[in-house]
N, C-alpha and C positions, 0 to 999 in steps of 0.2 A: 504494500500500500504506500502511495506517495503522501507525504505530509506537507503541511504548510510551513513556510520558512519561520513563521512565528512559533509554531509548535516546537520546532527544533531549537530555536533560540531560547524559548522558555525552559526547555529541558536542560540546556547548559546552565541557565540561571538557577534552576531548582537543584541540580546536582552539585554545582560548584560555587554558587553565589556567596555563601558565607566566607569562602576563602579567597575570593577574587573580586577585582574591580571590573565590572562589566559596564561598558557604555555601548551606545548604538553602533559605532564603527566596529568595535571588537566582535559584537554579535553578528554583524553582517559578514565579516571575514571568516569567523568560525563556521558559519553556515556555508559559505562558499567552499572552504576546504573540506567540510563534511560531504558536500554535494559532489565535488570533484573526485575525491578519493573513492566515494561510493561508485561512481561511474567507471572507475578503473577496474573494479572487480565485479560489477553487475551490469546487466544490459538494460535495466530500467532505472530511471532516476529515483533518488531518495525523496526529492521534493516535487510538488505539483507545479512548480514555477521555475523557469530558467533565470539565472542571473543575467543582469543587463550591464552594458558598458556605461558607467558613469564616470565623472571626473576623478573621483577618489577611489576608483577601482570597481570591482564587480559589486553590484547591489541587487538585492531582491526587492522589487518595487513594493510589494505588499508589506514586507517587513519595514521598509522605510516609512510607509504610511503609519504603521502601528507604533513605531518607536520615535517618530519625529517630535512628538510633544516633549520628550525627555531632553532634546538637544544633546549636549555633551555630558549631562548629569549621569551619575551612577544609576544603574538599573539593578535594584536589590531583590526584586521578587518577580515572578512570572507576570506577564502583561496580558490583559484580555479586555473584552468589552464589559461595560458596567453590568452588574447583576448576572454574570455568567462566569463559569469556571474558565480560567485561561487554557487555551489549547496546549496540549503536551503530547509527547510520545508516550503511549500507554505502557505501563509496567509489563504487560504481556508480550510486548515486542522486544524480547531480549536481544535479538540480533542487532536492532538499531541502537538500543541502549549500550550494548557493547561497543558499537561503532562510535557513539558519542564519547565514550570513555577513551577509546583509542585516539580519536581526534584531539581530545583534551590533553592526553599524554604527550602528543607531538607539538601542539600549538598553544596550550593553555598558559604557559609561562611567558608568552610574548604579549606586549601591549598592542593597542589598536594601531598605532603608527607603524610599528614593526610589521604587523600583519599586512597592513595596507601597502607598505613599501614592497613586501614580497610579491604582492599581486601585480605590481607594476614592472617587475623584472623582465628582461628580454626573454621572449619565448613563452611567457604565460598566456593563457587564453585571453585575458583582458588586453594585454599588450599587442597580441597578434590582431585582434579585432580592431583595436584603435589604430594601429599602424596601417592596416589595410585600407583605412578610410582617411589617411593623413591626419589622424587625431581630430577629425571633425565628424564625430560619430553622431548620427541622429538620436534624438531623445528616445529612450526606451528600446534601444537596439539590443536584442538578446544575444548572448554568447551561445553559439550553437553547441549542443551537447557533444557533437563529434569533435569539436575543437577542444572542449574541456576533457573529454574522455582520452583523446590522444596524449594530451599533456600529462595527465595523471597516470596513464599507463606507462609513460616514459619514466616518471618518478618511481612507480612501483617496480619497474625493471631494475632500476638502480638499487633498490632495497634487496634484491635477490643476491 
């Protein structure tokens, strides 16, 4: 099942929030790395939305909308609509929760700016899509899953 970017972000906050400073940018980038690595090992996406090419790296539009009110402030608890439970990855989906833990073990120690800088490196999906358009990318331009999958499969091969 594909989840919303907010459900994934809320799961990071729920599992690691007491030990970590989460802000909007860090959650965007953690979601991106979870999405990309998932595509390296699976033929179906983890999330129901593709990341888009934005100025500060890959962004999930719906997550931006949900977290925009926080600005750069810390996000200390899961976020949701008023009078409803925040969306989360269910406890029954142990494969995805294990994935969240693996992503956290690789990237959780990095701050938002470090994660953002990594998404701008030469050869990353964001950089390839931006460069192909002379860095004049139309608003809401999605990063194709094939581009993301190829990049992260390359990283996965380096782990072997």
